[in-house]
C-alpha positions, -999 to +999 in steps of 0.1 A: +726-421+398+728-455+381+698-474+370+704-511+378+681-538+367+675-567+390+681-601+373+655-629+377+680-648+400+685-617+422+647-613+425+642-649+435+669-646+462+654-614+475+619-628+476+630-660+493+650-641+519+620-619+527+598-650+530+623-666+554+624-634+575+586-631+576+583-668+586+608-663+614+591-632+626+558-650+628+574-679+647+590-655+671+556-639+676+543-673+687+525-686+656+525-723+650+539-739+619+504-746+605+494-710+610+526-698+594+520-722+565+485-708+560+499-673+559+527-683+534+505-706+513+524-737+521+522-768+543+531-767+580+561-789+573+574-765+546+568-736+570+590-754+596+617-759+570+616-722+560+619-711+597+648-736+603+666-721+572+661-686+585+676-696+619+706-712+602+711-681+580+710-659+611+734-681+630+758-681+600+756-644+595+759-636+633+782-661+649+783-660+687+817-649+701+839-675+718+838-675+756 
């Protein structure tokens, strides 16, 4: 078993991805952007940006098949 150490950059990416996933899950559960912002400790506007980024990431990673 190898013991790998996470670099600071890798940690930042992992934490940001988890935050986006959490924000998207809250939005899908019906929370408003102000409520999501309160949970994440940011503004409603920033919460909306985070959710939009999560949606874009999901669309990029899971493209819809052509008809």
